ZAMARGU-4260 file (C-alpha; in steps of 0.2 Angstrom, whole numbers, plus 5000, padded with zeros to 4 digits):
<rodrens>
0) 5001/4998/5002 | 5007/5018/4996 | 5008/5032/5005 | 5011/5049/4999 | 5022/5060/5008
5) 5022/5079/5008 | 5039/5089/5015 | 5030/5110/5013 | 5047/5120/5014 | 5049/5138/5012
10) 5060/5135/4996 | 5053/5120/4990 | 5040/5107/4990 | 5046/5090/4990 | 5034/5075/4986
15) 5038/5058/4990 | 5030/5042/4990 | 5034/5027/5001 | 5025/5014/5012 | 5018/5012/5030
20) 5039/5007/5035 | 5044/5024/5030 | 5054/5016/5014 | 5053/5030/5000 | 5050/5022/4982
25) 5049/5038/4972 | 5053/5057/4975 | 5051/5073/4967 | 5053/5091/4971 | 5045/5110/4965
30) 5048/5126/4969 | 5038/5135/4982 | 5028/5150/4974 | 5011/5154/4976 | 4997/5140/4985
35) 4989/5142/4966 | 5002/5138/4956 | 5011/5127/4968 | 4997/5114/4975 | 4990/5108/4957
40) 5009/5102/4955 | 5009/5093/4971 | 4994/5086/4968 | 4997/5080/4949 | 5012/5069/4955
45) 5004/5061/4969 | 4989/5057/4962 | 4999/5047/4948 | 5003/5034/4962 | 4985/5030/4968
50) 4990/5035/4984 | 4980/5027/5001 | 4985/5042/5012 | 4995/5056/5013 | 5007/5063/5028
55) 5010/5083/5026 | 5026/5089/5037 | 5024/5107/5033 | 5033/5125/5038 | 5024/5134/5049
60) 5015/5142/5061 | 5001/5128/5058 | 4984/5127/5065 | 4985/5109/5073 | 4971/5112/5083
65) 4959/5097/5076 | 4942/5106/5084 | 4948/5123/5075 | 4937/5126/5058 | 4956/5131/5051
70) 4962/5113/5057 | 4978/5110/5044 | 4980/5128/5038 | 4997/5139/5037 | 4994/5151/5052
75) 5007/5168/5055 | 5020/5165/5041 | 5030/5177/5036 | 5028/5170/5018 | 5015/5181/5017
80) 5006/5172/5000 | 5004/5158/5011 | 4997/5165/5027 | 4979/5157/5032 | 4982/5146/5018
85) 4971/5131/5022 | 4985/5116/5014 | 4977/5103/5023 | 4959/5104/5016 | 4965/5107/4999
90) 4977/5093/4999 | 4961/5083/5005 | 4948/5089/4992 | 4961/5086/4978 | 4968/5067/4983
95) 4952/5061/4991 | 4963/5050/5002 | 4963/5050/5021 | 4978/5064/5027 | 4987/5071/5043
100) 4998/5086/5044 | 5010/5093/5057 | 5024/5105/5058 | 5039/5098/5048 | 5051/5099/5065
105) 5037/5087/5073 | 5038/5075/5059 | 5056/5075/5060 | 5058/5071/5076 | 5044/5058/5074
110) 5055/5050/5063 | 5071/5051/5074 | 5060/5044/5088 | 5052/5029/5079 | 5064/5023/5067
115) 5082/5035/5072 | 5092/5041/5086 | 5080/5042/5098 | 5074/5023/5096 | 5067/5015/5111
120) 5068/5031/5124 | 5053/5040/5129 | 5058/5058/5124 | 5066/5066/5111 | 5070/5084/5107
125) 5071/5088/5088 | 5079/5102/5083 | 5083/5109/5063 | 5096/5124/5062 | 5093/5131/5043
130) 5084/5144/5033 | 5074/5145/5050 | 5078/5136/5067 | 5063/5123/5073 | 5060/5110/5087
135) 5049/5095/5087 | 5049/5086/5104 | 5042/5068/5110 | 5037/5066/5127 | 5031/5049/5134
140) 5031/5041/5116 | 5020/5057/5109 | 5020/5072/5100 | 5021/5088/5110 | 5006/5098/5105
145) 4997/5112/5118 | 4991/5128/5113 | 4998/5128/5099 | 5015/5118/5094 | 5032/5122/5102
150) 5041/5137/5093 | 5060/5134/5099 | 5067/5143/5086 | 5059/5159/5098 | 5065/5155/5112
155) 5074/5171/5119 | 5092/5170/5123 | 5107/5181/5131 | 5118/5188/5118 | 5136/5186/5118
160) 5146/5203/5121 | 5157/5199/5108 | 5142/5197/5094 | 5144/5210/5081 | 5126/5206/5079
165) 5117/5205/5095 | 5100/5209/5091 | 5099/5196/5075 | 5087/5196/5062 | 5069/5190/5067
170) 5055/5200/5061 | 5046/5195/5077 | 5058/5196/5092 | 5075/5204/5097 | 5090/5190/5100
175) 5078/5173/5098 | 5086/5157/5094 | 5083/5161/5074 | 5087/5176/5075 | 5102/5174/5080
180) 5109/5155/5074 | 5100/5152/5058 | 5108/5151/5042 | 5102/5169/5038 | 5109/5177/5053
185) 5127/5169/5049 | 5125/5176/5031 | 5122/5195/5037 | 5132/5194/5052 | 5146/5189/5041
190) 5144/5193/5025 | 5146/5174/5019 | 5135/5159/5018 | 5138/5146/5032 | 5143/5135/5017
195) 5158/5146/5012 | 5165/5149/5032 | 5182/5141/5035 | 5182/5128/5048 | 5193/5138/5061
200) 5181/5154/5058 | 5174/5162/5071 | 5157/5160/5067 | 5157/5142/5075 | 5159/5146/5092
205) 5148/5159/5092 | 5135/5148/5083 | 5140/5136/5097 | 5137/5145/5108 | 5118/5151/5106
210) 5114/5132/5103 | 5122/5127/5119 | 5112/5140/5129 | 5095/5132/5119 | 5104/5114/5123
215) 5101/5122/5141 | 5086/5128/5141 | 5078/5112/5135 | 5087/5101/5146 | 5080/5112/5162
220) 5063/5113/5154 | 5058/5096/5146 | 5072/5086/5148 | 5074/5076/5133 | 5082/5058/5135
225) 5090/5064/5118 | 5094/5079/5108 | 5096/5078/5089 | 5103/5093/5079 | 5100/5092/5061
230) 5097/5101/5047 | 5108/5113/5034 | 5119/5122/5046 | 5123/5106/5057 | 5131/5099/5042
235) 5145/5107/5047 | 5150/5094/5060 | 5164/5103/5071 | 5149/5112/5078 | 5144/5097/5088
240) 5160/5094/5100 | 5158/5115/5102 | 5139/5113/5106 | 5141/5098/5118 | 5157/5105/5129
245) 5148/5120/5130 | 5134/5113/5136 | 5141/5105/5150 | 5150/5122/5156 | 5133/5131/5156
250) 5125/5117/5165 | 5141/5117/5177 | 5135/5098/5185 | 5119/5104/5190 | 5109/5089/5180
255) 5113/5075/5187 | 5115/5063/5173 | 5127/5049/5164 | 5122/5056/5148 | 5127/5074/5154
260) 5148/5071/5159 | 5160/5070/5147 | 5160/5053/5143 | 5140/5052/5139 | 5138/5069/5130
265) 5142/5061/5114 | 5129/5050/5114 | 5117/5064/5120 | 5118/5078/5108 | 5118/5068/5091
270) 5116/5070/5072 | 5102/5063/5064 | 5104/5044/5063 | 5090/5047/5048 | 5101/5058/5039
275) 5093/5071/5026 | 5078/5059/5025 | 5070/5062/5042 | 5059/5075/5037 | 5052/5062/5024
280) 5050/5046/5033 | 5041/5056/5049 | 5028/5064/5034 | 5027/5046/5027 | 5024/5039/5046
285) 5010/5052/5048 | 5003/5047/5032 | 5001/5029/5039 | 4996/5037/5054 | 4980/5045/5045
290) 4978/5028/5036 | 4976/5019/5053 | 4965/5032/5060 | 4952/5032/5045 | 4951/5012/5047
295) 4945/5015/5066
</rodrens>
């Protein structure tokens, strides 16, 4: 039985065909332009395969209250043409299959918990660091939702005194995590894309400081059993030892766990075990969940 998956991003939309086990069989990418131009392309591709269900992991914020008339819509996004767009309802209306939607980072968190770095654990934090920064939380084996959904990218941090851009680039908040540590923040601060910065550039120590502050805040707030850091910026592997060391320094031994020691932290703050496929695997798992719920 085939499941459709949509990774809805601000730059591109990736459609995949897979199965209930999270295996990807086909994939196609489309530029994110306007809903009117983009959504028909997505549905044309997905509709060719006779999918039984659809899972969507989307940029947000999203309306995820299932009792809301706007459930599945994109909320107060800076991508103005998509603000208020009923993504889930439109995709379901065109494809006529059971569908489920969550944030892109929640989808990735789900995949890493079920099949990746957090397999067998009760809780996990997944954070993606790229064009934006977002976080998905699994607690008690379930994705965390509440008033809306976690927005870790807009956690407020202490700017470093030596930071040449201490207010960050976020249009909503001064010195939030996304404004200080996202890919666009790195590029604006240093005048070069993160991909072009040398390994010994001072950007990485500063980046590690802000991501370590986030890790500490997460540890003392909801105590995840593992922290998974993914996204384009985290492809720079030299960040991991810097973040681990600074996290331990900031904690100062306050949280007693073998995982929060020099010997244990290497297995606690980790890259995604599923690599760049965390998002698509998570979307497939959401689609499989929609299929099960429709059968109940």
